[in-house]
N, C-alpha and C positions, 0 to 999 in steps of 0.2 A: 505494499500498500504505500502510497507517493501523498496524497493529498485525499482527505475524506469529504467533499464537499456533498456529497449526496446526503449524508446526515442532516448536514446544514440545511440543503435546501427542502427535506422534510419537515422543519420544525415547524407549528401551527402558524398563521396568521398573524395570530396575537403577538408573537416576538420576531415580527421583520424587522423592529430598530435592533435586538440582539442579532438577527442574521446579517445585518450589514454590516457591522462591526467585525462578526465572525470574519466574513468572507473580504473585508478589506486586511484584515489581518493576519489572513491565509494566505493574500499575495504577497505580503512583506516576508513571512516565514519562507515562501517558495524563491523569493529573489536575493533574499539573505543568506548566503552560505554558511553564515556562522551559527545559524539556527538547527540545530539535530532533531528537534521534535516540538509538539504544541499540543496539547493536553487539556478538556474541559473537564470539570469537575462538579460537583454539588447539585444544588437545584436542577439547572440546566440539563446536566447529564443525567439526572434521574428521573426526567419526565415531568416534575414537580414545578417548573416554571413559570411565573405568569408576567406581565406587562413591564411589572415593577421588579424584578429579577435583574441581580446583576451579573456581570460574565464573571465566574472565577476560573481562569486561565494559569497553566504553569508550561513553561519554557525552558528546555534545556539548550543550553549556547556550550558553543566551543572554548574549552577552558582559556585559552586565550585572549577571545572575544569577551569572557565575565571579567577578566582580570582588568579588561582597556576601559575605555569610554561607553557610556550607554548614550549617548547622541542619537546613534541608529533607532533603537527602542524607543527613545521619547519622543522623538520625529515620525516614528511610525503611529505611535498612539495619538500625537497630535493629529495627525494627516486623517484621522477616522471619521471626523465629525467637527462640532463648533464646539469646541471645549473650553470648559469652565474653569477648571483644577487640573494640575498632575502634579502628583508628589511623587519621589520613590525614598526607601528607605532600607538601608543593609539589617537583616538579622545576623546577629554573631553566632556563630553555632561551629561544630566540626565539620560543617559541610556549610558553607555559607551559602544565603540566600538574599537575593534582593527581592522587595516588594514594591511595586507600582501601584497606585490608584489613581484612576482617570475618569473625570466627570464631564458627559456631553451636556450641552443646551437641553436636549429632550428628556432629562433626568437619566439618560442610561450610564452603567458605569462601569468600568471593567477594574476587578481585583487581579492583577498578575503577578506571581511568583515566579522568580527567574534564577536557575540555577546552573552549576556544571554539568554539562554532558560528558562525564568520564568513562562511559562504559553503560551496561544495563541500568535500566531503573525500574523499581517497582512500586508501582502506584495505585491508589485505590479505587473501586467503581468509578469510571467514569469512560470518555470516549477522548480516544487520540484521532487529533483530527490532522496530524502532521508526522510522519516517523518513519522519512523513507530507509534508515539504515537498521530500521526494526530494534530498535534500543528499549522501547517501554514496554514493559510486562505489566499487565491490567491484572489485580489477583482480588481475592476475593474480600467480603469484608469480615469474615472470621479471621483470616491471616491477618489483617489488620485491628482486631479488637484490642481493647487496652489490656495491657499486662497485669498480672496480679498487685505488681508496687503500685502501679498508675492508680489503680481502684482505692488503694489505702490509701493515698495521699489526695484522694478527692474526698473522701470520707474524712480524714482528720482534719484537712483544712474546713470543710465545711463545718464541723463541731469546733474548731477553732474559731471560724468566722461568729458563730451562734455566741460563743463566752466570752468575745469581745462585744456584741452586741449587748449581752447582760452589764460590761463595763462601762458603755457610754451611758447605757439609761440610768444607771445608778448618778454620772456624772452630770445626768441633764443633757448631753449633747446629742439632739436627735437626729442632726445631719450625719455624724460620724454613725451612729445607732441604726441608719437607716441604708449606710453604704454594707455595714455590714449585713445585714438582711438581706440586701439583694445579692451578695457575692454567695451567701450559703444558700440562697434559693438556686441559684445558676448549678450549682455543685451537684444539690438534689436532682434537679434534672438529668445531668450527668449520670449520676448513680440509679437515678429513676429506668431511666432509657437503656441503661446495661441490665437491670435486672429484666426488662421485659424484652432483652433479645433482639434492640431494635440497632440496627446496621450504624457503624459510625456514632457509637454513643456520644463519645466526645463533643458532639455539636451540639449535645444537650435538649435544650426546647427546641431548637430547629430541626434536631432529628425527630421528636416526637410530633412536630406539625405536617413532615412528610408523610405520617400514615394519615390512612384514611377509613375512619374518622381518626382524630389525635387520640394518644392515649395519654391524658394527664394523671398525675394521681389526683385521688378522689380527695377532694377539700382542699386544694391547693389555694382556692380563694379566701381561705382563713391567713394565710401568710402574706395578705396585702396590708398594708397601711399608712398611714399619712406622716404628720411629722409629731403626733401626740405621743408621748413617752409612753403613756400606757397602751396606744394601740401596738406600738411599737414591741414594748414586752409580749402582749398577746399573741401578734404575729410570731415573733420569736418561738414562743413556747408552741403554737401550733406548727412551724416549721419543725421543731425537733421531734415533736409527734410523728410526723411523716416520716423525715430523717429515720428516727428508730425503726419504724417500719421498714423502710427500703432495706436500711441495712440488716436488719433479721432477715429479710427476703435473700439478701446476695450470701449471708452467714451459714444458712440452710442448704445454698448452693455450693457450700465448701471456700467460700472466701473468709480471708483471715482480716477482720477489721478492728478498730480501736474500740473495743467495748468498755474499757476503761474511762476511757477519754467522754467516750457519749454517757454512759452514767453519770459523771462528775457534773458535767453543761445540764444536761437534764434537772439534775437537781439544783444547780444554780441557777437555771432559769425559772425554776417553780418558788424560787426564794424572790424573785422578782414584785413584792407588792405594792409597788410606785415609786415614784424617784425621789430621789434624796434632794434633789432642786430643781427648781421647776424649769419646763422647755423654754428655749428661744429661739424661736425659726426664723 
């Protein structure tokens, strides 16, 4: 396979704007010898995209080109439509990755990650749009399932966030407590998705909403709160209950999760009888 334009052409009419971006970027990949492969993932690849979905793309570049200037990629992204904003950032890692975000006047967006193409690369379920040398190996979601230590970290981090929520409620710091509540809920969604056997559980609520219908934890609405400290404390307790249920499900399946930390935090949340100081939003 050289270029998979048939897949792009078969996308529904509602995604015409995304198709135009893909066609234009595919033209660049075919012209630019440094581009080894192009891959599309997330909602578009799963058939769950709508007119508001961005394009999640990944590109493998010749190592020499990756180490050089990024003018070519920036120019390619800028040429695809009426550009509103374009920026790039480097993600330091053992295998460096560069990310580009492009926003166009029609509200379409491209989220592009670029890495060195040093050989065969294994990527999650998605669509290979360009790969003349056959370097991309698409693997099943099961192969890329979160590792046990990753799941333990999600759970520990969720309990830590709830512990911090209790601290900030006691201090009367509503904004800091709200931030910890949101962080804990995001981690709960990842754990719940994993317990439900959802593909790519690390995407949390996004992965759950890719299901038809979405399978959210029963009672998740009770974890919402405004800026009143009593509401935040109640939402934290409700979230702790759901986290405990989710952790028990995973433990039954053989996962080793932080039970002692869970018991301590649940007890700490139960003692939140009210703020020690008044809230100030």
